[in-house]
C-alpha atoms as one frame of an Amber mdcrd trajectory, in Angstrom:
protein
   7.720  -4.633 -28.973  11.358  -5.368 -29.635  12.615  -8.906 -29.232  14.285
  -9.653 -25.923  16.626 -12.456 -25.081  15.516 -15.510 -23.091  16.948 -14.442
 -19.700  15.219 -10.995 -19.955  11.913 -12.655 -20.700  12.226 -15.164 -17.841
  13.149 -12.360 -15.403  10.115 -10.470 -16.442   7.666 -13.368 -16.388   6.443
 -12.945 -12.743   5.645  -9.297 -13.674   3.385 -10.526 -16.421   1.633 -13.253
 -14.423  -2.078 -12.986 -14.028  -2.792 -14.488 -10.606  -6.652 -14.675 -11.042
  -6.210 -16.951 -13.994  -3.994 -19.405 -11.954  -6.786 -20.362  -9.670  -5.652
 -23.163  -7.314  -2.943 -24.239  -9.776   0.079 -25.768  -8.095   2.836 -26.329
 -10.591   6.570 -26.799 -10.843   7.629 -26.747 -14.412  11.087 -27.373 -15.816
  11.991 -25.277 -18.747  14.857 -26.505 -20.950  15.908 -23.982 -23.458  17.984
 -25.134 -26.439  19.960 -23.201 -29.046  22.180 -20.176 -28.680  20.693 -19.179
 -25.376  20.442 -22.680 -23.875  19.799 -23.129 -20.116  17.500 -24.624 -17.665
  14.961 -22.808 -15.491  12.234 -23.632 -12.959   8.908 -21.906 -13.120   6.845
 -22.400  -9.894   3.232 -21.388  -9.646   1.545 -21.706  -6.281  -0.904 -19.752
  -4.199  -1.500 -17.367  -7.168   2.267 -16.516  -7.123   4.740 -17.030  -9.876
   8.594 -17.508  -9.352  11.301 -18.189 -11.944  14.757 -19.532 -10.912  17.712
 -20.962 -12.803  18.272 -24.650 -12.212  16.784 -28.171 -12.580  13.576 -29.117
 -10.574  13.637 -32.372  -8.827   9.918 -32.428  -8.498   8.751 -31.004 -11.766
   5.232 -32.026 -12.748   5.747 -30.585 -16.218   8.849 -30.441 -18.465   9.005
 -28.013 -21.504  11.736 -28.082 -24.046  12.071 -25.531 -26.708  14.503 -23.354
 -28.716  15.248 -19.918 -27.218  13.928 -17.937 -30.130  10.701 -19.958 -30.151
  10.377 -19.449 -26.430  10.685 -15.608 -26.813   8.301 -15.614 -29.814   5.825
 -17.615 -27.806   5.881 -15.245 -24.811   5.812 -12.136 -26.988   2.720 -13.436
 -28.947   4.363 -14.159 -32.316   4.129 -17.932 -31.973   0.970 -19.868 -31.352
   1.527 -22.556 -28.626  -0.820 -25.089 -30.301   0.846 -24.643 -33.827   4.343
 -24.848 -32.180   3.429 -28.135 -30.430   1.939 -29.673 -33.542   5.087 -28.679
 -35.513   7.393 -30.223 -32.832   8.778 -26.861 -31.775   7.663 -27.439 -28.183
   8.153 -30.757 -26.450   6.617 -31.472 -23.148   6.342 -34.281 -20.575   3.762
 -34.304 -17.905   0.185 -33.031 -17.554  -0.987 -31.907 -21.117  -3.838 -29.654
 -19.550  -1.274 -27.733 -17.424   1.004 -27.417 -20.413  -1.801 -25.892 -22.490
  -3.037 -23.580 -19.648   0.340 -22.255 -18.559   0.748 -19.803 -21.583  -2.617
 -18.176 -20.769  -1.389 -17.276 -17.240   0.767 -14.455 -18.609   0.105 -11.173
 -20.363   1.914 -10.972 -23.677
């Protein structure tokens, strides 16, 4: 798999969403990307559906901040989320269980 840019990965995220793994999860996550491809996106998971939009969520229950390259590597399976967190490459505010679970809701 060739490396993609942040926007491409985010546009494809709903296609890789695994609804059955979401269960009854109701989540609004704010994703703040830093670095060369910086930007802000909202990932909404509700009723076994995933949506991604540009912008800032007023009611986010989870906020994730990471470098764009690290985000792409994480989604493409080249970066382990636990190691990235322990190394300070992913920062989050909010529910830790949801933060740990969100990565497993998508095919890599």
